[in-house]
N, C-alpha and C positions, 0 to 999 in steps of 0.2 A: 581724600573723600572716599567713603565706602558706598554701599548700595543704597537704594532708595529708602529702605527702612531706617538706615542710619543718617540719611541726609536730612530728613525733616525731623527736627527735635522738638518743635513746639508749633502749635497752631492755635491762634487766638481768634475767637469770634466775639465781637463786642456786644451783640444783642442776643439774648437768650431766645431759643426757638419756642414759639408758642403756636399750638394748633389753632386753626380758625375754621369756622363752619362754612364760610363762603369761599368761592374761587374767584370772585371779582377782585381784580388787582388794580391798584392805583399805579400811576406813573411817576410819583414823587417819593423821594426817600434819600437816605444817606447811610452808608455802611462802610466798615473797615475790616480788613482781614490781614493777618500777618503770619509769616512763617520764619522761624529761625533755623538756620543750618550752619553749624560750626560757629564761626565768628561773624557770620553775615545774617542780617535780618532784612527780609523783604516785606514791605508794608504796601498794601493796595487800598486806596480809598476811592469810593465811587459815589457820585451824586447824580440823582436821576430827576428829570423834569419831564413834563408832557411834551409829546412830539407826534406828528402824524405817522412817522415810521421809526424803526430802530436805528439810532445814530450813536455810534460809540466813538468818542474822542479820547485819545490816549496821550498822556504826558509821561514819558518814561526815559530812562537812560538809554544811550545809543546801543549799549550792549544787549538790550532786550528787543530791539526793533525786529529781529528775525521771528519773534513769536507773536507779532501783532495780529496776524491772521488767525492764529490759534486762539487768541483772546477774544476776537470777534465771534468765532464759532462758539466759544464757551458762553459768551453773553447771549447768543441767539438761542441756546438751549434753555435759558431761563426766562427770557423776555422776548416779546414780539413787537412792542412799541415803546417809545420813550427816548429821550436824549440822555445818554450816559456819559458823564465827564469823569474819566478815570485818571488817577495820579498814582504812579508807582515810585517808591523811594527805596534806596538801598542804604543801609547803615552798618558799620563795623563796630564790634564791641571792643572795649579797651584791652581785652586779653589777646588781641591779635599780635602777631609777630611784628617787630619794627621793620620799617622799609630799609632796603639796602641802598648804598650809593652807587651810581653809575660812574665809575672812575674814568671811563673813556669819554663820557660826556663832560666831566669836570675838566679834563685836560684840554678838550676842544674849547671850552669856555675860557680857560686860562690863556690859551693862545690868542683867542679873539679879543680878550680884555687887554692883552699886551699891545695889540695893534691899535686899539682904541686909545690907550694911554699915550702912545706915541703921537697919534694924530691930534688928540685933545688932552694935553698934559694937565690942564686945569679942571677937567671934568671930575666930579666925585666918583670914587670907586664904590661898587655895590658891597653891602654888608653880607654876612654869612647867611642870614635868613633869605635875602633876595636871591642868592645863589641857589639855595635849597629849593626855592619855589620856581626856579627856572625849569621849563619843560624838559623832561627826560633825565633830570638829575637824580630824583628818587625813584627807585624801582620797588613798586609795591607787589605784594604777593598776588599772583594771578588767581582769579577765581575760576573754578571749573565751570564752563559755560553750560554744560549739560545739567549740572547740579543747580546752577542759578536759574535756568529756564524752568526746571521742574518745581523749584521752590516758588517761583513767581506764579506759575499756573495753579499751584496749591493755594497760594494766598488769594489769587483772584477767585478761585472756586469758593473759598470761605466767604469772601466779600460778596459774591453774587448770591450765595445761599442766604446770607444775612439780609441783603437788600431785598431779595424775593419775599422773605417773611415780613419785612417792614411794609412792602407794597401790598401784601395780602391783608395785613392788619388795617392799613389805611383804606384799602378797597372795601373791607367790611363796613367801615364807618360810612363811606360814600354810598354803598348799597342801602344801608339803613336809612340815610337821608332821602334817597330816591324813593324807597318804599313808602316813606312817610308822605311824600307828596303824591305818590301814586294812590295811596289810601284816601287822601283828600279829594282827588279827582273822582274816585269811585263814589264817595259820599255825595258830591255835587251831582253826579249822574243819577244816583238813586233819588235824590230830592226832585231833580228835574223830571224824571219819569213819573213820579207821583203827582207832580203839578201839571203835567202835559195835558191830560184830558180837560181839566178845568181851563187851562190857557187856550186850548183849541175852541172850547165852547164859548169862552168870552170873546175870542176873535171873531167867531161866527156871528155872535150877537152884535158886535160892532159893525160888521159888514151890513147886516140887515138893517140896523138903525140908520146907517148912512144912506142906504137905498130908499128908506122911507122918507128921509129928509129931502130927497130929490123930488118926491111927489110925482113919480111916473108909474105908468102901468107896465108890468113886465110879465112875460110868460112864466108861470111858476116853475115849469119843468126846466126851461132854459135858465132861469135864475138859479135853480138848485145846481145845475151842471156847472155854472160859472163859480158858484161858491165852493163847490167841491174841488174845482180846478185850482182856485186860489189857496184853499186849505192844503192841498197836496204840495203846492210850491213852497208853502211855509212849514211843511212837515219836517221835523228834525230827527225822526226815529232812526233813519239810516245813518245819520252822522253819529248819533249816540251809540248805535251798534258798533260802528267802526272804532269809536273811541274806546269802547269796552275791549274790542279785539286787540287794539294796539297796547292797552294797559296790560292785558294778559301776556302779550308778546314781550313786554318789558320784564315781567316776572320770570318768564321762561329764559330770557337772555341772562338775567342776573343769577339764576339757579343753574345755568349750564356750566360746562367745564372748559369751554373755549373762550378766548378773549372776546369781550362783547362791546367794547367801546364804540367801534364804528357802527355796529348794528343799533345800539342805543341812540346814537346821534341821528341815524336815519329815522328811527321811530319818533324822535322829537320833532322832526320835520313833518311827519305824517300827522302827529297829534296837533301840531300848530295849524296845519291846513284844515283839519276838521273843526277845530275851535273857531277859526275864522269863518268857515261856512256856517257854523252854528250861529255866530253873531250876525252874519248877513241875512239869515232867515228869521231872525228874531222878530216876534210880534208882540213882545211884552218886555218891560224893563227888567224883570227877574231873569229872563233868558239872556238878555244882554249882559247883565251883571255876572251870570254864570260863565258866559263866554270869556269875559275879562278875567275872572278867577282862574279859569282853565289856563289862560295864557301866562298868568303870573306863575302858576305852579309849573308849567312847562319850562319857562325860562329859568326857574330855580333848579329844576332837574338838569337842564342843559348845562348850567354852570358847573355842576358836579361831574357830569359825564365827560367834560373836557379833560378831566384828570384820570379817567378810567382807561386801562389798556384795551 
């Protein structure tokens, strides 16, 4: 084995790099990277699903256990959240040199078999293939551990780069779906703002009509104060302003460079709280329906956000 430039003879990335406009990253995807060095090929496969934290689970040959921490550090440079299930396989090409026989081990087996034959003369004797498969009989060419580790890290890097691009592409789709629902909420808010003066006036008229039905004399000043107080309690301007602010915060989070999944999840809680308050203050069926529409859109966004890093 020669230097690093000669060690790695091939690097395969199975998904072509594509630039994306958004940095929103999904937590789901699958990728593969492979590196061939001499007669040995290292293949790394990684499947990613959503998770609260970054969790890397590795299935690999025992010869690679010493670089497990390096693989975790490598994954941490690409991802901050998600459950990564990694599988590493080693394969030898047919051009490798044939394995040699361990003659000392064969002589030990021969001696042991003679003793077994004496103790159990009727027992069947093992065939040649069974002897070859006995542990220690075949001496395979040892692989340089330094070369193997370097090739594995290169294959893992190719796999992580591939997976990162897949997660970015999926994240772009998720961001588009969230923005679609976000626009829907903006439209509902615009309609509600336009309807609000008429709704407040109608509510005021209903209050006055009910008081007239009671046929009682009331101090006009005191009556006006009570109506204003009731109208203030039913006012939803503040809730609509906060809904607008939270929707703007969603756009800022999607357009930012940092992972935004946790922030978006928190914003969904705030949006849902304001939508509930809006519904509880409702004085008209149209406002109640708007509150329900808000909660439907919020739930649809929440489902998508569960997959965002």
